C-alpha positions in Angstrom: 2.4 -11.8 79.0 0.4 -9.2 77.1 3.0 -6.5 77.5 5.5 -9.0 76.1 3.3 -9.5 73.1 2.7 -6.0 72.5 6.5 -5.4 72.6 7.1 -7.9 70.1 4.4 -6.5 68.0 5.7 -3.0 67.5 9.1 -3.9 66.1 7.1 -6.3 63.8 4.8 -3.5 62.7 7.7 -1.1 62.2 9.5 -3.7 59.9 6.3 -4.1 57.8 6.0 -0.4 57.3 9.6 0.0 56.3 9.0 -2.9 53.9 6.0 -1.1 52.4 7.9 2.2 52.0 10.8 0.4 50.4 8.5 -1.3 47.8 6.7 2.2 47.3 10.0 3.9 46.5 11.5 0.9 44.5 8.7 0.6 42.0 7.3 3.5 40.1 5.3 3.6 37.0 6.1 5.7 33.7 4.0 6.5 30.8 5.1 7.2 27.3 2.8 8.3 24.5 2.5 10.3 21.4 1.0 13.5 20.2 -1.1 13.3 18.3 -2.6 9.8 19.2 -4.2 9.3 15.8 -2.8 11.1 12.7 -4.9 11.4 9.3 -2.3 11.7 6.6 -5.0 12.3 4.3 -5.4 11.1 0.5 -2.2 9.9 -1.2 -1.3 8.8 -4.8 0.3 5.6 -5.9 4.1 6.0 -6.5 4.7 9.0 -4.3 6.4 9.4 -1.2 5.0 11.2 2.0 6.4 12.3 5.3 4.6 12.9 8.6 5.6 13.6 12.1 4.6 12.8 15.5 5.9 13.6 19.1 6.9 11.5 22.1 5.7 12.4 25.6 6.5 11.0 28.9 6.1 11.7 32.5 9.6 10.4 33.3 11.9 12.2 35.5 15.1 10.5 34.0 16.3 9.8 30.7 14.7 7.0 28.7 15.7 4.9 25.5 12.8 4.3 23.3 12.9 1.8 20.3 10.4 2.9 17.5 9.0 0.2 15.1 5.9 -0.4 12.9 3.4 -2.9 13.9 0.3 -4.1 12.2 -2.8 -2.2 13.1 -5.5 -4.1 15.3 -8.5 -5.4 13.5 -10.8 -3.5 15.8 -10.4 -0.4 13.5 -12.6 -2.1 11.0 -15.4 -2.3 13.3 -16.4 1.3 13.4 -16.5 4.1 10.9 -14.8 7.3 12.1 -15.7 10.7 10.7 -14.5 13.1 13.6 -10.8 14.0 14.4 -9.6 11.5 11.7 -11.6 9.7 8.9 -11.7 5.9 8.3 -14.5 4.2 6.5 -14.0 0.4 6.9 -16.4 -0.4 3.9 -13.8 1.4 1.7 -10.7 0.0 3.2 -7.8 -2.4 2.4 -6.1 -4.9 4.4 -3.1 -5.1 2.3 0.0 -5.4 4.2 2.0 -2.0 4.3 5.1 -2.8 6.4 7.2 -2.5 3.6 6.0 0.9 2.7 7.1 2.4 6.2 10.5 3.9 6.8 11.5 5.3 10.2 15.0 7.1 9.9 15.5 7.5 13.7 14.2 4.1 14.9 15.9 4.7 18.6 15.7 7.9 20.6 16.7 9.0 23.8 14.0 11.0 25.7 15.6 13.2 28.2 13.9 16.1 30.5 16.8 18.1 29.4 15.8 18.2 25.7 11.8 19.1 26.1 10.5 21.3 23.5 7.1 23.0 23.5 5.1 22.5 20.2 2.0 24.2 19.1 -0.2 21.5 17.7 -2.2 22.3 14.5 -5.4 21.7 16.5 -4.4 24.6 18.9 -3.2 22.3 21.8 0.4 22.6 23.4 2.5 19.5 23.8 5.8 19.2 25.7 7.5 17.1 23.5 10.7 14.7 24.3 11.2 13.7 21.1 10.3 13.9 17.4 9.5 11.0 15.2 9.6 11.4 11.5 7.8 8.6 9.2 8.4 8.2 5.3 5.4 6.6 3.8 6.4 5.1 0.3 3.2 4.4 -1.7 3.9 1.8 -4.5 2.5 2.3 -7.8 0.3 -0.8 -7.4 -1.2 0.2 -4.1 -4.9 -0.7 -3.5 -7.4 2.0 -3.4 -8.9 3.1 -0.3 -8.5 3.5 3.5 -5.3 2.1 5.1 -4.3 2.1 8.6 -0.9 1.2 10.6 0.6 1.6 14.0 3.8 2.6 15.6 4.8 0.7 18.7 7.1 2.2 21.4 9.5 0.2 23.5 10.9 2.1 26.4 13.6 1.2 28.7 15.8 3.0 31.2 19.5 3.3 30.2 22.0 1.6 32.3 25.4 3.3 32.8 27.0 1.3 35.7 26.6 2.1 39.3 23.6 1.7 41.6 20.1 0.6 39.9 17.0 2.7 39.6 14.5 0.2 41.1 11.6 -1.4 39.1 10.1 0.6 36.6 6.7 -0.4 35.1 5.9 1.3 31.6 2.4 2.4 30.4 2.7 2.7 26.5 0.2 4.1 24.0 0.7 3.2 20.5 0.8 5.8 17.7 -2.0 5.2 14.9 -2.3 6.7 11.5 -4.6 6.4 8.8 -4.5 7.5 4.8 -6.6 7.1 1.9 -5.1 5.7 -1.4 -6.8 7.5 -4.3 -9.2 5.3 -6.2 -12.5 3.4 -6.1 -12.4 0.9 -3.1 -14.6 -2.0 -3.3 -14.7 -4.7 -0.6 -16.6 -7.7 -1.9 -16.3 -11.5 -2.3 -18.3 -14.5 -3.4 -18.4 -18.3 -2.4 -17.8 -20.1 -6.0 -18.7 -23.5 -4.6 -18.7 -25.8 -1.5 -17.6 -29.6 -1.2 -17.0 -32.1 1.3 -13.9 -34.4 2.0 -13.6 -37.3 4.4 -10.6 -36.8 6.9 -11.1 -40.0 9.0 -13.5 -42.4 10.5 -15.2 -39.6 12.5 -13.8 -36.5 10.9 -14.9 -34.7 7.6 -14.1 -31.3 6.4 -16.5 -29.0 4.2 -14.6 -26.3 2.1 -15.7 -23.2 0.8 -13.9 -21.9 -2.3 -13.9 -18.1 -1.9 -13.1 -15.3 -4.6 -12.3 -11.7 -3.7 -14.4 -9.9 -6.4 -13.5 -6.4 -5.1 -10.5 -4.2 -5.5 -9.2 -4.5 -1.7 -7.4 -7.2 0.3 -9.8 -8.8 2.8 -9.6 -11.1 5.8 -12.1 -14.0 5.2 -13.1 -17.0 7.2 -16.0 -19.3 7.3 -18.4 -17.4 9.8 -21.1 -20.1 9.9 -21.7 -23.3 8.1 -24.7 -25.5 8.8 -25.5 -28.9 7.7 -28.9 -30.5 7.3 -29.8 -34.2 6.4 -32.3 -35.4 3.8 -35.1 -34.9 6.1 -34.1 -31.2 6.9 -32.9 -31.8 10.4 -30.0 -29.6 11.5 -27.2 -32.2 11.6 -24.2 -30.0 12.3 -22.9 -26.3 12.9 -19.4 -26.4 12.0 -16.5 -24.1 13.0 -14.0 -22.1 10.8 -10.5 -23.9 10.1 -8.6 -21.0 8.9 -8.5 -17.3 8.1 -6.8 -15.8 4.8 -5.9 -12.5 3.4 -7.4 -12.6 0.1 -6.1 -10.2 -2.6 -8.4 -8.8 -5.4 -9.0 -11.6 -7.9 -7.5 -14.1 -5.7 -9.4 -17.6 -5.1 -8.6 -19.3 -1.6 -10.1 -22.5 0.4 -11.9 -21.8 3.5 -12.6 -24.9 5.5 -14.5 -25.9 8.5 -14.2 -29.4 10.2 -16.9 -31.7 11.3 -16.0 -34.3 13.9 -17.7 -36.9 16.0 -19.8 -40.1 15.8 -22.6 -38.5 13.6 -20.2 -37.9 10.8 -22.0 -40.1 8.4 -21.5 -40.5 4.7 -24.2 -39.1 2.4 -25.7 -36.0 0.9 -26.3 -32.8 2.8 -27.7 -29.4 2.4 -25.0 -27.0 3.4 -25.7 -23.2 4.4 -22.5 -21.3 4.4 -21.6 -17.8 5.3 -18.1 -16.4 4.7 -17.4 -13.1 6.4 -14.6 -10.5 5.7 -15.3 -8.1 8.6 -17.4 -5.4 6.5 -19.6 -7.8 4.8 -20.2 -11.5 4.0 -20.9 -14.0 1.1 -23.6 -16.7 1.4 -24.3 -19.9 -0.4 -26.8 -22.7 -0.1 -25.9 -26.1 -1.8 -25.9 -29.7 -1.6 -22.6 -31.4 -0.7 -21.5 -35.1 -0.7 -19.6 -36.5 2.6 -17.8 -39.5 1.2 -17.6 -42.9 2.6 -13.8 -43.2 2.2 -10.8 -41.0 2.3 -9.8 -39.5 -1.0 -6.2 -39.9 -1.4 -4.7 -37.5 -4.2 -2.8 -39.6 -6.7 0.9 -38.6 -6.6 1.8 -37.1 -10.0 4.3 -39.0 -12.3 6.5 -36.9 -14.5 7.2 -38.7 -17.6 10.9 -38.7 -18.5 10.0 -38.4 -22.4 7.0 -39.2 -24.8 6.8 -43.1 -24.8 8.5 -43.4 -21.6 12.1 -43.8 -23.0 14.4 -40.7 -23.1 15.7 -41.6 -26.9 17.0 -38.0 -27.7 19.5 -37.9 -24.8 20.7 -41.5 -25.4 21.2 -40.7 -29.2 23.2 -37.7 -28.2 25.4 -39.6 -25.8 26.0 -42.4 -28.6 27.2 -39.7 -31.0 29.5 -38.0 -28.6 31.0 -41.6 -27.8 31.5 -42.1 -31.3 33.1 -38.7 -32.0 35.5 -39.3 -29.2 36.3 -42.7 -30.4 36.8 -41.5 -34.0 39.4 -38.4 -32.8 41.3 -40.9 -30.6 41.7 -43.4 -33.7 42.9 -40.7 -35.9 45.5 -39.4 -33.6 46.9 -43.0 -33.3 
């Protein structure tokens, strides 16, 4: 009996080994990256165009088709100052959208081992480049001063040309990052102008902070914390932010925080608000009123004319009708 079991196990073991080998040969990983990984374009002037270049690298042994497109930079770049291989100072940075500034003439490229070029980089390094990407940077005349950052996303795929498959390919992709500084004085600053409360429902209210960007750079702002205290000084609520907004210089926005639950009582509260904008924050300590009833904004009524009756259009119509009647009478 044991001998029969052993004979049955051997084919099963061999089958499992063959399956594992098949999977190992059918699935392979390919990396696609750039050189350099981060490029410091330097200082640029509003109203000017600039061109920069980076190179595509890969470990693929076969051809790859790569789509190249601009993508918004991750907010993590504003968390740490960089003064090494590139310079980026978050406290002097603008978060304005730059997608329309970017032009990539060749947005799709074929990476082939047959077209590899050896490139000597400015930093002394040597790169085996499978492709070259040129990017044109159009700086508008009204560009905000300060540091800006963007990224280029790579989407590789294996070209299909009929016939057999190539197995399963998993891609590891590294995005290209570029930074530059628009000439001028960059100021990131904002202030809370006022706080007020509104009733949203029987057990729900909203506290709104009116925030103004008083600097020269676009900010991403939100209610970082908002605490409410009752008339006895007891902490009644710690509210959560309701929305994030990109605020342009001089722009005023409403940033809300919701309060819900059985303890949402009408009355006067002391509010401690803090609006954050990544590189700083604004605070305000103020009394607010949570009303007992929901405030319904009146529907605006547009008057037809002063006095309520459109006399001028009616008079014109009467005159036109009289003229038509007169000419018809004359023709007879």
